[in-house]
C-alpha positions, 0 to 999 in steps of 0.5 A: 500500500502506498501513501496515496492509497493510505490517505485516501480515506481522509480525502474522501471524508473531507472534514479531517482534511480541513481540521488538519489544515487549520491545525498544521497552519496554526502549528506552523505559525507557532513554530515560526514565532518560537524560532524568532529572528532566524527566518526574518525575511522569509515569512512564508517559508515555514507555511509551505511544508504545511500546505504541501502536507495538507494538500497531499493528505486532505486534498484540493479543498483543505489544501486551498484552505491551508494556503489562504489561511497561512497567507492571512496569518503570515501577513497579520503576524509576520509582515509589516505592518504587524497586526494588519492585513494591509500590504505595502506596495510593491514589496508586500504585494509581490511577496504575497502574489508569489506565495499565492501562486506557489501554493496554488501550483502546489495544491493544483499539482497535488490534486492533479496527481490524485486525479491521475492516480484515481484515473489510473485506478479506474483504468486498471479496474476497467482493464481487469474487468475487461480481462475477466470478461475476455477470459470468460468469453475465451472460456465460453468460446473454447467450450463452444469450440470443444463442443463443436469439435466433439460434435463434428467428431461424432458426425464424422464417426457416424459418416464413416460408419454410414460409408462403411455400411453403404460399402458393405451394403453394395457388396452384399446387395450385389451378391444377393441379387445374383443369388436370387435368379439361381434360387428361383430355379432351385426353389421352383424346381424342388416345388415342382418335383415335390408336386409330381411325386406319386407316392410310390417312390423311395420314402427318402426321396421326399425327405431329400427334397424337403431337406433341399427345399428347407436349405434353399428357403434358408438361402432365400431368407439370407439373401432377403436379409442381405437385401434388407441390410443393403436397403435394396429390398422391394418395400410396399409402404403404407399407412400402418397403425403400430398399436394394432400391429404390435397387439396382433403380434403378442401371441406370436411373440410369446410363442417365439420367446418362450414362457420364461420371459414376460411380455409387456406392451405400452401403447400410446393413445392417439398414436399417429400412423407410420409410413412403412411396409407392415410385413417388414416391420413385423419382421424387424420387431420379431428380430429384436424380440429374438435378440432380447430373448437371447440376452435373457437366458434366465428369464426377464421382461420384454417391453414393447412401447409405442409413442409419437415423437419429434426429432428436432434440428439439434438431434439431426445435427448430431445424427447426420442421417436423420431428417428432422420431423415427426416420427412414430417410435417403437421401442423394444427393451429387455432386462438382459445382460446388456452390451458394452460400447464396443459391441454397440458400435458394431451391432449393425454390422452384417455377420457380426454376432456375440452369440455362440457358433450356430446360434446366430447369423449376425444379420438380425440387427443389420436387417432391422437397420437396413429396413428402417433406413430404407423406410426413411427412419432412424434406429438407435441402441441404448445399452448398459452392462447388467441393465439391459438394452433398448432399441428405438425404431423411428418411422416417418409419420404418415400424413395422408389417409390410412389405406388397407392391405390387400394381402391374401391369406397365405395361411390357407393350405389349398393353392388357388388354381386357374382354368385352361381358358385363362392365358398368361404370357410369361416373358423371361430372358433366363431360360431355366427360370422361364421354363420353371415358371411356365411349368409351375403355371401349367401345373396350376392349370393355366394356359401359357404363352412364353417369350424370351424377350420383349420383342417376342412378347410383342409378337405374341401380343399381336397374334394372340386374340386373348391374353389375361395376364402378362408376367414379365421380368423387368431386367432384360436385354434390349427393352425392359419389362417396364417399357414392355408394360407401357406398350402392352397398356397402349395396345391392350389396356385391359391386360394386367401386368405382373412384374418379377425380378431379382434386382431392385434397382430397376424401373418399378423399384426406386430407392427400394420403394415399389412404384404406386399401382405396381403388382410385383413378385420378387425372386426367388418365389415358391409355387405357392407365392406364385399361385396366390399373386397370379390369382390376386392380379387376375381377380383384380385384387389390388393395384396391378397397373404400372 
């Protein structure tokens, strides 16, 4: 602490300064009178220290008081004529003027020093406040930058994950597409062989055919899952009431996961319609339920919950693939073993599984992931070791009117057949697939006309007076099945068209979604699936025009 700061309190109160001025000036006069003739000729000299001290300690007002009072006392007691305030011209006036000028300079300079010191203090305080403010802003900006860097790192990690999944999806999708045509031949031929058994064959022949059929169906299921993961399966989305769908699955879920697991459903009131493919949504929920069952070997609780929700811009910024908007949420939770973070990170990878050998393909969650993404939705996993796992599926809200499904009842055992008067034109460039399809339709009782490409099909259209259905592959050399359908519609608008393909990136499936008003049978298909779909289109059930 310096003298200026130490005497600040006296200057602020003022009255001690004025009292000090009076006391010091009187003391200086007393001391001058005691000294006597030693300082003759210097009447003001002893008062200057008093003025300096008072101006420094008391400030401007007390300093001026000390200057004036000391001048009056010096004139009255020390300058001739004594005992009077009258000044002799010119010496008295000159001395008094010089003294007045000197004391005023002392008081003003001292006051200026205090003003400068106060300004310096204020400047230092303001500078300190600015430094603190700057530090706060730097800290805030640093925190914001750190948050931005963290968010960007998360987004980049998600982007890398999406690119990885997209690359794997393209690979697996291409493999699945090539398998579909081959599986169509295998499954169809096995179905035909089984139907043509007369009963006198060796009993192991039927068993062998059944084993081969089961293996082919598992292969078809595998390719379907690969297509689902790669977001290339043909979807027929519609307005889906998730509460009704989940409620209808209760018995199936209980049979699938067993009696040792308690199933609880929490269905939201006023739930919006979701826009999704209902059969694939059932498959996704069933996959999640099976995973939950495997995570609870000693029993537990499976909870399926529905709710309306909205994913906002802030959530979308931290999840690069999410579009902000309204969604219907389906949440599947279990009380099982849970997953560590490194398992969660790879949970959607195809063929990745933590189950034992022979207990899982590693395609369940990847199928759910692909289906939800292809449907324009979002899927999120939350899990803790020992606490269980929650998987939330967000499907886009359907804002239009609710439709109705025209799916036939596939549980009936008897296949629908046709009559010889019903004529079907089969167009397929793969010879083996065409022969298998023609044999199957003839087995079902239909009259068949066949063509190996679109040009042959148009020739048949010109010479055949009657055709009840055109069943065409989409991807063919030259003219595609969609272009053929347009020409059929132009020439014979009454003939319905049924499309089939093992590829989904084609003229009737865009971004995995079937075009509106298209009848479609994906490869590979069984005779049963073929029979039901052909009968449905011939009977006018459902949209069947491109």
